[in-house]
N, C-alpha and C positions, 0 to 999 in steps of 0.2 A: 504494500499499500504506500502511496505517496506520504511523505512526512508531514507533520503538522506545519512545520515551517514553510514548506512548499505551498501548502494550501493558503496560508496567511500571506505569503509573498504574492501569490496570484490575485488574491482578494484586494490587498492594499496597493499592490504594484499597478494594477490597472487603474485605480483611482488616482495614483500619483502621476503617471504618464499619459493617461487618457481621460481628460475631463469629461463631463456629462455630455458635451456635444459630440464626443467621439464614441461613446459607449451606446451601442444599439442592442435592442432586445434580441436574444438568441433563441432559436427554436430548440436548441439542445443545451439548456442551461447547466446541466450536470456533465462535467468533464470526466473522461476516462482517466484512469491512473496514469497512463502514458502521456495523455494530453496535459495533465497538471504538471508532470515532471518536465515536459518540453517547454510549457509556458513559463515555469519557474526558472528554467535555465536561460531562456531568452531574457527575462527581466533581470536576472543577475548580470548578464552581459551588459544590458543597458545601464544599470546602476554603476557598474565598474567603468563604463565608457564615460559616464557623466561625472563621477566623483573622483576616480583614480586617474584615468587616462586623459581626462578633460577633452573628450571628443569635440571638434568644432561645432558651434551652433550655426544652423542655417539661418539665412536672412531672407525673409519674404516680406516685401513692403509694397504698399500701394502709394505710389509717388505722385499721384494726381489723376486727372481725367479731363477729357475734352468736352467743353460745353459748346458743342456745334462742330460741323464738319470742318470748318477752317482750322480749329485748334487740333482736331484729330489728324488731319492731313499734315500739319506742321510737326506733330509728334512723330508720325510715321517717317517723315523725312529725316528727322533727327536721329532716330534709333537705327535707320538704315544708311545713315550718312549720305543722304541725297541719292540713294540707289547704289552706292559702292559696295555695300555689304548685303549678302543674301538675306532675304526675308522669307520666312516659312509660314504658311497659313494653316488653318485648322484641318485642312484636307491632306496635309503633308507636302503640298506643292511648294517648291523652292524657286524663287524668282529674284532677279536683279535688275537694276536700272530704273530710270525715272518713269518709263512707261508702265512698268510693273506697279509702281507706287500709285500712279494715277488710276490704274485699273482697280487696285484694291480699294482706293477711296470711293470709286464709283460703286463698287459692290456693296460697301458699307452704307453709302448714302441712300441707295434705293433698295437694298436687301432687307425688306421688312418696313417698318414705319419710317417714312422718309425723314432723314436727319437734315435739319436746316443749317445753313452756313453758321448761324449763331443760335444759341439755345440757352434757356435759363436753367436747364438741368444737365447733369453729366450724361453724355451720350456714349461715353467709353471710359474705361478705367485702365490706368497704366500700372503694371505690376512689375517688380524687379525681384528676381531670385539670385542670390549671391552666395559664394563660398569663399574661404580664404585663399590667398595666393598659393599656388602649388597644386591646387586641385586639378585633376585631369579634366580638361575643358570638354572633351568628347563625352565623357561620362556625365559631366554636368548637363550638357546639352540633351543627352538621352533622358536623364532624370526630369529635366524641365518639360520635355516633350510628353512624357508619361504623366507628369503632374497635370499638364493642361488637359490632356485626354480625360483624366479622372475628375478634375474639378470644374472644368469649363466646357464640357461636352455640348452643353445646350447653346453655346454662343459662337459667334465668329470671333476669331482672334488670329493675330500674327505674333511671331517671335523672332527676335534677332539676338545673336551672341555677340557680346563685347569682350574682348581680351586685351584691349589696349591700356587698361587701367590696372591698378595694383591688384584688385580682386576680380576674377572672372565672374561675369554675371549675364543673366539672360533678361532681356526686356520683353515683356508680353503686353501687348495692347488688346483689350477685349471689348467688343461691342456690348453696351449695357443691356440692350434688349435681346432676350433670348429668341430662339426659333419658335418657342411656344408663346411668345409675347410677354413672358415674365421678365422683369428687370433685375439685373445684378445690383445688390446693395450689401457689400461686404461689411460685416460687423466684427467685433473683437473676437468672438468665438470662431467665426469663419477664418480669420487670419491665423488663429492658432491651429485649426485643422489643416489649413493650407501648408503651414510650416511642417506639421507632422507628416503630411503626405509627401512633400518634397524630401524630407529626411528619409522617409521609408524607401523612396525610390533610389536615393544615393546609397543607402545601406545595401539594398538588394544588388547593387552593382559594385560592391566592395569598398566603398568609401565610408570611413567613419564619419557619422554626422548625427547630431541630436537636435531636437526641437523642444527641449524641456523649458518649462516656464521658470520664471525668476524664483518662485517658491521652491520648485523642485531642485534647482541648482543650489539653493541655500541649504539643501539637505546635508551637505558635507559638514555644516556646522553641527548638526545633530550627531553625525558620525564622530566628531571631535569630543562631544560630551560622553561618548561611549569608547574613549580612547583605549582603555584597558582591554577591550575585546579584540583589538586589532594590532598586529605587529607594526603596521604602518604608522601608528599614532604613538608618539613618544612624549612623555612629560619630562621636561628638563628640570634638573635640581633647582635652578634658580627660580623658575616659575612655580615649582612645587612648593618652595618655601613662601611664596607670596599668595598662594591660593587661599590662605586664611584671612587675608586682608578684607576689610569690610568698608562699605561706603559710609559716609556720615550718617546716612539714614538707618544704618544697622544691617542692611542687606549685604550679602556677599557680592563681590564684583563678579559678573559673568565672565566666562572664559571665551576668548576669541581664537579661532584657528587660523594659522597662516603656514605657508611652506617653510620647512626647515632648510638649513644651509647645505645639507649633504646632497640631497637629490629631490626632484619633484615629487617622489613617492613618499618622502618623510614629512611628517607634520609635527608641530609642537604646539603646546598651549602657551598663550600669552595673556595674562589677566589684563583686562581693561583698567587703567589707572583710575583710582577714586577721584571724583570731581567734587568740587565745593558746591554745597547746596545753596 
């Protein structure tokens, strides 16, 4: 039988890494023993990547959106460098040149509710997917392509890869109105799901990537509080002598975790210095 620890890890790990907007009702809520062990192993890998190895965090950002066809066309010219860079659409067609940009603009203008030259509402959203320098740009492009297929399948979109700056990134411009008439309106929970989807696509292709929330990344502080349970956490004699210090209010000073001098894998405790009330 799977251990109690595996069961708890699956229960709480899913809540940690997958917020409510990611958790969907399952038709088979009871996992088999093998499935519990497999899921627990995957969660251990993610915790290790987030806390110990510090896997890079993906960036998914909505950088703006065009209020009218004039602004949309200008953004398409910008991301494609006036036609010098290849631009890929939602059908997988790759084109270059100014004529291609004009053709895409006409498709967006008349493909569905007509987009006026100027509009009071956003008719498109500009999304950027980015990873740190050194990331394989071909893998990043593949991951971005699969991300768009999964999250933007109901919309027209185009994407362009940029590698001329420090961090490689993909620009995606997506028409706000979907094929079914529903409009895209990304919220905070959508952005988190988008980050998670992009990270999953990168991991599936062998690139370490995480999309953990700030609260999840802060979990290494909790690991420091349980330092005696891990060989990677060490309490230095100097800080140990200071752990009994109290604030003027009478409460003990909390411990803060920071990398030790020997290697990124070693941690030591440093008490926060008491402050005057």
